[in-house]
py3Dmol code that shows the C-alpha trace and the ligand (Angstrom):
import py3Dmol

protein = """\
ATOM      1  CA  MET A   1     109.536 138.822 122.469  1.00  0.00           C
ATOM      2  CA  GLU A   2     112.394 136.709 121.145  1.00  0.00           C
ATOM      3  CA  GLU A   3     111.359 133.435 119.532  1.00  0.00           C
ATOM      4  CA  TYR A   4     113.144 131.155 122.009  1.00  0.00           C
ATOM      5  CA  ILE A   5     111.352 132.789 124.944  1.00  0.00           C
ATOM      6  CA  GLU A   6     107.988 132.370 123.229  1.00  0.00           C
ATOM      7  CA  LYS A   7     108.769 128.725 122.464  1.00  0.00           C
ATOM      8  CA  THR A   8     109.745 128.095 126.100  1.00  0.00           C
ATOM      9  CA  LEU A   9     106.534 129.694 127.386  1.00  0.00           C
ATOM     10  CA  GLU A  10     104.427 127.626 124.972  1.00  0.00           C
ATOM     11  CA  ASN A  11     106.095 124.377 125.979  1.00  0.00           C
ATOM     12  CA  LEU A  12     105.783 125.135 129.702  1.00  0.00           C
ATOM     13  CA  ARG A  13     102.030 125.573 129.090  1.00  0.00           C
ATOM     14  CA  LYS A  14     101.937 122.250 127.217  1.00  0.00           C
ATOM     15  CA  ASN A  15     103.473 120.746 130.369  1.00  0.00           C
ATOM     16  CA  ASN A  16     100.500 122.040 132.408  1.00  0.00           C
ATOM     17  CA  MET A  17     102.354 124.963 133.956  1.00  0.00           C
ATOM     18  CA  GLU A  18     101.139 128.544 133.717  1.00  0.00           C
ATOM     19  CA  ALA A  19     103.733 130.647 131.933  1.00  0.00           C
ATOM     20  CA  PHE A  20     104.027 134.411 131.612  1.00  0.00           C
ATOM     21  CA  TYR A  21     106.361 136.948 130.068  1.00  0.00           C
ATOM     22  CA  ALA A  22     107.545 140.017 131.963  1.00  0.00           C
ATOM     23  CA  LYS A  23     109.487 142.722 130.143  1.00  0.00           C
ATOM     24  CA  ASP A  24     111.548 143.535 133.231  1.00  0.00           C
ATOM     25  CA  ALA A  25     112.027 142.741 136.914  1.00  0.00           C
ATOM     26  CA  GLU A  26     109.518 145.380 138.024  1.00  0.00           C
ATOM     27  CA  GLU A  27     106.797 143.904 135.815  1.00  0.00           C
ATOM     28  CA  ALA A  28     107.573 140.410 137.126  1.00  0.00           C
ATOM     29  CA  LYS A  29     107.291 141.616 140.711  1.00  0.00           C
ATOM     30  CA  GLU A  30     103.941 143.325 140.066  1.00  0.00           C
ATOM     31  CA  MET A  31     102.663 140.269 138.206  1.00  0.00           C
ATOM     32  CA  LEU A  32     103.573 138.086 141.159  1.00  0.00           C
ATOM     33  CA  ARG A  33     101.942 140.517 143.582  1.00  0.00           C
ATOM     34  CA  GLY A  34      98.725 140.126 141.571  1.00  0.00           C
ATOM     35  CA  PHE A  35      98.789 136.346 142.070  1.00  0.00           C
ATOM     36  CA  LEU A  36      99.288 136.431 145.834  1.00  0.00           C
ATOM     37  CA  GLY A  37      96.352 136.696 148.198  1.00  0.00           C
ATOM     38  CA  GLU A  38      96.114 138.831 151.334  1.00  0.00           C
ATOM     39  CA  GLY A  39      97.022 136.699 154.349  1.00  0.00           C
ATOM     40  CA  ASP A  40      98.626 133.973 152.209  1.00  0.00           C
ATOM     41  CA  GLU A  41     101.242 131.874 153.958  1.00  0.00           C
ATOM     42  CA  ILE A  42     104.372 132.236 151.856  1.00  0.00           C
ATOM     43  CA  THR A  43     107.985 131.188 151.904  1.00  0.00           C
ATOM     44  CA  VAL A  44     110.795 131.120 149.368  1.00  0.00           C
ATOM     45  CA  GLY A  45     113.643 129.039 148.038  1.00  0.00           C
ATOM     46  CA  GLY A  46     117.172 130.440 148.209  1.00  0.00           C
ATOM     47  CA  SER A  47     117.543 132.741 145.221  1.00  0.00           C
ATOM     48  CA  VAL A  48     119.605 135.680 144.020  1.00  0.00           C
ATOM     49  CA  THR A  49     116.869 136.446 141.472  1.00  0.00           C
ATOM     50  CA  LEU A  50     114.250 137.009 144.187  1.00  0.00           C
ATOM     51  CA  TYR A  51     116.573 139.430 145.927  1.00  0.00           C
ATOM     52  CA  LYS A  52     117.507 141.342 142.773  1.00  0.00           C
ATOM     53  CA  THR A  53     113.915 141.693 141.551  1.00  0.00           C
ATOM     54  CA  GLY A  54     112.839 143.208 144.870  1.00  0.00           C
ATOM     55  CA  ILE A  55     110.473 140.294 145.475  1.00  0.00           C
ATOM     56  CA  LEU A  56     111.960 139.474 148.892  1.00  0.00           C
ATOM     57  CA  GLU A  57     111.380 143.061 150.021  1.00  0.00           C
ATOM     58  CA  MET A  58     107.818 142.987 148.657  1.00  0.00           C
ATOM     59  CA  LEU A  59     107.086 139.831 150.670  1.00  0.00           C
ATOM     60  CA  LYS A  60     108.542 141.314 153.847  1.00  0.00           C
ATOM     61  CA  THR A  61     106.436 144.456 153.642  1.00  0.00           C
ATOM     62  CA  GLY A  62     103.273 143.012 152.069  1.00  0.00           C
ATOM     63  CA  PRO A  63     100.016 141.781 153.673  1.00  0.00           C
ATOM     64  CA  TYR A  64     101.203 138.165 153.902  1.00  0.00           C
ATOM     65  CA  LYS A  65     102.163 135.646 156.525  1.00  0.00           C
ATOM     66  CA  TYR A  66     105.710 135.476 155.235  1.00  0.00           C
ATOM     67  CA  TYR A  67     108.129 132.999 156.773  1.00  0.00           C
ATOM     68  CA  ASP A  68     111.419 134.754 156.169  1.00  0.00           C
ATOM     69  CA  ARG A  69     114.352 132.362 155.930  1.00  0.00           C
ATOM     70  CA  TYR A  70     116.694 135.372 155.622  1.00  0.00           C
ATOM     71  CA  GLU A  71     115.642 137.020 158.887  1.00  0.00           C
ATOM     72  CA  LYS A  72     118.715 137.959 160.921  1.00  0.00           C
ATOM     73  CA  GLY A  73     119.473 135.974 164.044  1.00  0.00           C
ATOM     74  CA  LEU A  74     117.556 132.802 163.146  1.00  0.00           C
ATOM     75  CA  SER A  75     118.937 129.690 164.784  1.00  0.00           C
ATOM     76  CA  GLN A  76     119.592 126.595 162.694  1.00  0.00           C
ATOM     77  CA  GLU A  77     116.464 124.988 164.131  1.00  0.00           C
ATOM     78  CA  GLU A  78     114.320 128.057 163.319  1.00  0.00           C
ATOM     79  CA  THR A  79     115.589 128.048 159.742  1.00  0.00           C
ATOM     80  CA  ALA A  80     114.848 124.338 159.438  1.00  0.00           C
ATOM     81  CA  GLU A  81     111.336 124.992 160.768  1.00  0.00           C
ATOM     82  CA  ILE A  82     110.769 127.586 158.022  1.00  0.00           C
ATOM     83  CA  PHE A  83     111.962 125.053 155.449  1.00  0.00           C
ATOM     84  CA  ARG A  84     109.412 122.566 156.795  1.00  0.00           C
ATOM     85  CA  LYS A  85     106.644 125.174 156.780  1.00  0.00           C
ATOM     86  CA  ALA A  86     107.016 125.397 153.013  1.00  0.00           C
ATOM     87  CA  PHE A  87     105.143 122.125 152.660  1.00  0.00           C
ATOM     88  CA  THR A  88     101.886 123.560 154.021  1.00  0.00           C
ATOM     89  CA  CYS A  89     102.212 127.087 152.616  1.00  0.00           C
ATOM     90  CA  ASP A  90      99.810 128.620 150.110  1.00  0.00           C
ATOM     91  CA  ASP A  91     102.611 129.911 147.919  1.00  0.00           C
ATOM     92  CA  TYR A  92     106.220 128.894 147.428  1.00  0.00           C
ATOM     93  CA  ILE A  93     108.397 131.262 145.401  1.00  0.00           C
ATOM     94  CA  SER A  94     111.716 130.343 143.861  1.00  0.00           C
ATOM     95  CA  SER A  95     113.826 130.658 140.758  1.00  0.00           C
ATOM     96  CA  SER A  96     115.111 127.754 138.668  1.00  0.00           C
ATOM     97  CA  ASN A  97     118.662 126.731 137.819  1.00  0.00           C
ATOM     98  CA  ALA A  98     117.608 126.274 134.212  1.00  0.00           C
ATOM     99  CA  ILE A  99     114.477 126.156 132.041  1.00  0.00           C
ATOM    100  CA  THR A 100     114.587 124.212 128.795  1.00  0.00           C
ATOM    101  CA  GLU A 101     112.997 125.381 125.567  1.00  0.00           C
ATOM    102  CA  ASN A 102     111.106 122.099 125.777  1.00  0.00           C
ATOM    103  CA  GLY A 103     109.270 123.393 128.852  1.00  0.00           C
ATOM    104  CA  GLU A 104     111.119 121.652 131.683  1.00  0.00           C
ATOM    105  CA  LEU A 105     112.511 123.079 134.906  1.00  0.00           C
ATOM    106  CA  TYR A 106     115.909 121.777 136.033  1.00  0.00           C
ATOM    107  CA  ASN A 107     117.015 122.229 139.629  1.00  0.00           C
ATOM    108  CA  VAL A 108     119.915 120.874 141.655  1.00  0.00           C
ATOM    109  CA  ASP A 109     120.097 121.276 145.429  1.00  0.00           C
ATOM    110  CA  GLY A 110     122.369 120.470 148.324  1.00  0.00           C
ATOM    111  CA  ASN A 111     120.071 120.931 151.323  1.00  0.00           C
ATOM    112  CA  SER A 112     117.170 120.114 148.987  1.00  0.00           C
ATOM    113  CA  ASN A 113     114.403 121.990 150.806  1.00  0.00           C
ATOM    114  CA  ARG A 114     113.853 123.945 147.565  1.00  0.00           C
ATOM    115  CA  VAL A 115     113.513 120.988 145.203  1.00  0.00           C
ATOM    116  CA  ALA A 116     111.343 119.210 147.772  1.00  0.00           C
ATOM    117  CA  ALA A 117     108.864 122.112 147.863  1.00  0.00           C
ATOM    118  CA  ILE A 118     108.826 122.428 144.078  1.00  0.00           C
ATOM    119  CA  LEU A 119     107.930 118.750 143.850  1.00  0.00           C
ATOM    120  CA  TYR A 120     105.143 118.534 146.410  1.00  0.00           C
ATOM    121  CA  GLY A 121     103.551 120.372 149.318  1.00  0.00           C
ATOM    122  CA  PRO A 122     102.814 124.060 148.816  1.00  0.00           C
ATOM    123  CA  LYS A 123      99.504 124.706 147.063  1.00  0.00           C
ATOM    124  CA  ARG A 124     101.115 126.908 144.428  1.00  0.00           C
ATOM    125  CA  VAL A 125     104.675 127.299 143.234  1.00  0.00           C
ATOM    126  CA  PHE A 126     105.918 130.427 141.468  1.00  0.00           C
ATOM    127  CA  ILE A 127     109.159 130.313 139.525  1.00  0.00           C
ATOM    128  CA  VAL A 128     110.654 133.673 138.581  1.00  0.00           C
ATOM    129  CA  ALA A 129     113.624 133.543 136.230  1.00  0.00           C
ATOM    130  CA  GLY A 130     115.618 135.768 133.892  1.00  0.00           C
ATOM    131  CA  LYS A 131     115.882 134.771 130.231  1.00  0.00           C
ATOM    132  CA  ASN A 132     119.508 133.797 130.862  1.00  0.00           C
ATOM    133  CA  LYS A 133     118.158 130.647 132.569  1.00  0.00           C
ATOM    134  CA  ILE A 134     116.686 129.356 129.298  1.00  0.00           C
ATOM    135  CA  VAL A 135     118.664 126.522 127.674  1.00  0.00           C
ATOM    136  CA  LYS A 136     118.068 124.359 124.641  1.00  0.00           C
ATOM    137  CA  ASP A 137     117.624 121.016 126.415  1.00  0.00           C
ATOM    138  CA  ILE A 138     118.407 119.008 129.553  1.00  0.00           C
ATOM    139  CA  ASN A 139     122.012 118.358 128.470  1.00  0.00           C
ATOM    140  CA  GLU A 140     122.571 122.081 128.259  1.00  0.00           C
ATOM    141  CA  ALA A 141     120.815 122.522 131.615  1.00  0.00           C
ATOM    142  CA  VAL A 142     123.204 120.021 133.221  1.00  0.00           C
ATOM    143  CA  ARG A 143     126.132 121.893 131.740  1.00  0.00           C
ATOM    144  CA  ARG A 144     124.748 125.235 132.865  1.00  0.00           C
ATOM    145  CA  VAL A 145     124.667 124.068 136.473  1.00  0.00           C
ATOM    146  CA  LYS A 146     128.134 122.517 136.340  1.00  0.00           C
ATOM    147  CA  THR A 147     129.804 125.531 134.707  1.00  0.00           C
ATOM    148  CA  LEU A 148     127.832 128.483 136.001  1.00  0.00           C
ATOM    149  CA  ALA A 149     125.128 128.085 138.642  1.00  0.00           C
ATOM    150  CA  ALA A 150     126.961 125.730 141.016  1.00  0.00           C
ATOM    151  CA  PRO A 151     130.360 127.477 140.902  1.00  0.00           C
ATOM    152  CA  LYS A 152     128.747 130.885 141.483  1.00  0.00           C
ATOM    153  CA  ASN A 153     126.525 129.577 144.269  1.00  0.00           C
ATOM    154  CA  CYS A 154     129.487 127.843 145.937  1.00  0.00           C
ATOM    155  CA  GLU A 155     131.392 131.111 145.782  1.00  0.00           C
ATOM    156  CA  ARG A 156     128.427 133.065 147.212  1.00  0.00           C
ATOM    157  CA  LEU A 157     127.828 130.526 149.971  1.00  0.00           C
ATOM    158  CA  LYS A 158     131.572 130.216 150.680  1.00  0.00           C
ATOM    159  CA  LYS A 159     131.600 126.474 150.061  1.00  0.00           C
ATOM    160  CA  GLN A 160     134.974 124.800 149.759  1.00  0.00           C
ATOM    161  CA  THR A 161     134.335 122.815 146.583  1.00  0.00           C
ATOM    162  CA  PRO A 162     136.478 122.265 143.474  1.00  0.00           C
ATOM    163  CA  CYS A 163     134.152 124.402 141.338  1.00  0.00           C
ATOM    164  CA  SER A 164     134.459 127.407 143.651  1.00  0.00           C
ATOM    165  CA  VAL A 165     138.210 127.338 142.971  1.00  0.00           C
ATOM    166  CA  ASN A 166     138.318 126.174 139.322  1.00  0.00           C
ATOM    167  CA  GLY A 167     135.108 127.792 138.070  1.00  0.00           C
ATOM    168  CA  GLU A 168     133.559 124.520 136.907  1.00  0.00           C
ATOM    169  CA  CYS A 169     132.629 121.091 138.164  1.00  0.00           C
ATOM    170  CA  ILE A 170     135.367 118.534 138.629  1.00  0.00           C
ATOM    171  CA  SER A 171     133.237 116.065 136.628  1.00  0.00           C
ATOM    172  CA  LEU A 172     133.903 118.051 133.456  1.00  0.00           C
ATOM    173  CA  SER A 173     137.433 116.665 133.378  1.00  0.00           C
ATOM    174  CA  LYS A 174     135.777 113.508 132.004  1.00  0.00           C
ATOM    175  CA  GLU A 175     134.757 113.403 128.376  1.00  0.00           C
ATOM    176  CA  GLU A 176     131.103 112.620 129.028  1.00  0.00           C
ATOM    177  CA  PRO A 177     130.312 113.095 132.722  1.00  0.00           C
ATOM    178  CA  LEU A 178     127.063 111.656 134.024  1.00  0.00           C
ATOM    179  CA  ILE A 179     124.504 114.124 135.295  1.00  0.00           C
ATOM    180  CA  CYS A 180     125.199 113.382 138.984  1.00  0.00           C
ATOM    181  CA  GLU A 181     128.971 113.024 138.871  1.00  0.00           C
ATOM    182  CA  GLY A 182     130.909 115.546 140.892  1.00  0.00           C
ATOM    183  CA  CYS A 183     133.047 116.125 143.932  1.00  0.00           C
ATOM    184  CA  ARG A 184     132.896 114.114 147.152  1.00  0.00           C
ATOM    185  CA  THR A 185     133.373 117.022 149.518  1.00  0.00           C
ATOM    186  CA  SER A 186     131.103 117.530 152.534  1.00  0.00           C
ATOM    187  CA  GLU A 187     130.217 120.984 151.170  1.00  0.00           C
ATOM    188  CA  ARG A 188     128.919 119.740 147.820  1.00  0.00           C
ATOM    189  CA  ILE A 189     125.761 121.614 146.789  1.00  0.00           C
ATOM    190  CA  CYS A 190     124.765 119.204 144.003  1.00  0.00           C
ATOM    191  CA  CYS A 191     123.043 116.318 145.775  1.00  0.00           C
ATOM    192  CA  ASN A 192     119.530 115.987 144.380  1.00  0.00           C
ATOM    193  CA  TYR A 193     118.713 116.523 140.717  1.00  0.00           C
ATOM    194  CA  VAL A 194     115.130 117.350 139.776  1.00  0.00           C
ATOM    195  CA  ILE A 195     113.540 117.739 136.363  1.00  0.00           C
ATOM    196  CA  SER A 196     109.971 119.048 136.402  1.00  0.00           C
ATOM    197  CA  ALA A 197     108.341 118.019 133.126  1.00  0.00           C
ATOM    198  CA  MET A 198     104.643 117.409 132.366  1.00  0.00           C
ATOM    199  CA  GLN A 199     102.634 118.149 135.547  1.00  0.00           C
ATOM    200  CA  ARG A 200      99.531 116.194 136.534  1.00  0.00           C
ATOM    201  CA  GLN A 201      98.251 119.046 138.680  1.00  0.00           C
ATOM    202  CA  LYS A 202      97.526 121.695 136.071  1.00  0.00           C
ATOM    203  CA  GLY A 203      98.461 125.229 137.056  1.00  0.00           C
ATOM    204  CA  ARG A 204     100.125 124.387 140.376  1.00  0.00           C
ATOM    205  CA  ILE A 205     103.390 125.754 138.990  1.00  0.00           C
ATOM    206  CA  THR A 206     103.494 129.212 137.458  1.00  0.00           C
ATOM    207  CA  VAL A 207     106.615 130.403 135.653  1.00  0.00           C
ATOM    208  CA  ILE A 208     107.373 134.068 135.032  1.00  0.00           C
ATOM    209  CA  ILE A 209     110.201 134.638 132.560  1.00  0.00           C
ATOM    210  CA  ILE A 210     111.803 138.055 132.666  1.00  0.00           C
ATOM    211  CA  ASP A 211     113.225 139.503 129.463  1.00  0.00           C
ATOM    212  CA  GLU A 212     116.422 140.442 131.310  1.00  0.00           C
ATOM    213  CA  GLU A 213     119.561 138.674 132.479  1.00  0.00           C
ATOM    214  CA  ILE A 214     119.144 138.264 136.181  1.00  0.00           C
ATOM    215  CA  GLY A 215     120.503 135.846 138.780  1.00  0.00           C
ATOM    216  CA  TYR A 216     122.486 132.743 137.927  1.00  0.00           C
TER     217      TYR A 216
END
"""
ligand_1 = """\
8
SF4
S 129.495 118.415 142.316
Fe 130.920 119.629 143.572
S 132.432 120.457 142.124
Fe 130.689 119.725 140.941
S 129.434 121.549 140.618
Fe 128.625 120.469 142.430
S 129.651 121.374 144.197
Fe 130.797 121.975 142.361
"""
view = py3Dmol.view(width=600, height=400)
view.addModel(protein, "pdb")
view.setStyle({"model": 0}, {"cartoon": {"style": "trace"}})
view.addModel(ligand_1, "xyz")
view.setStyle({"model": 1}, {"stick": {}})
view.zoomTo()
view.show()
């Protein structure tokens, strides 16, 4: 295991999160399967990583009460109901926009159902992330979202924002943009900024870092 991954795992543990290493996506999926209980109520945060690792498929076909936000034909109200169900679920599964070597999770949301569930509600939260999500510190995490995660997500979600056209946040035209500076479009996906540092509830959050580049 590369040193920076080991350091990140150690510091996540110091912050009262469980932290595990998976050599590839398949191992991460099987590890997660081992944590989930039969009949568990489960839902997920929007994530390319969960799709690419096969975790979404595993949840759909497994022995769980899975509230599938991606099910075809859901009305807006049904989707919103699934988002609300997250707060009383046994397990919430998501990725993270960035993970610092200091053991912090950094997430930025537009709708904010994902950051809300990471913060409070579901009994357990599982974060599955490729090693490409690891950054040195919060400053680098902010930059990662503004130059990579947000532009790519805007492109994927077909949001008309400056970063989906220019490839980076409009705030970067300033010399030292503040963390929450950005566009003022109605489609902005950066609205709530959450750093998960030292946790009071030990072990509520489990992080699985995959030794592969996956998601963004
Ligand atoms: S604030 Fe707007 S332009 Fe900046 S990264 Fe977010 S969506 Fe893109």
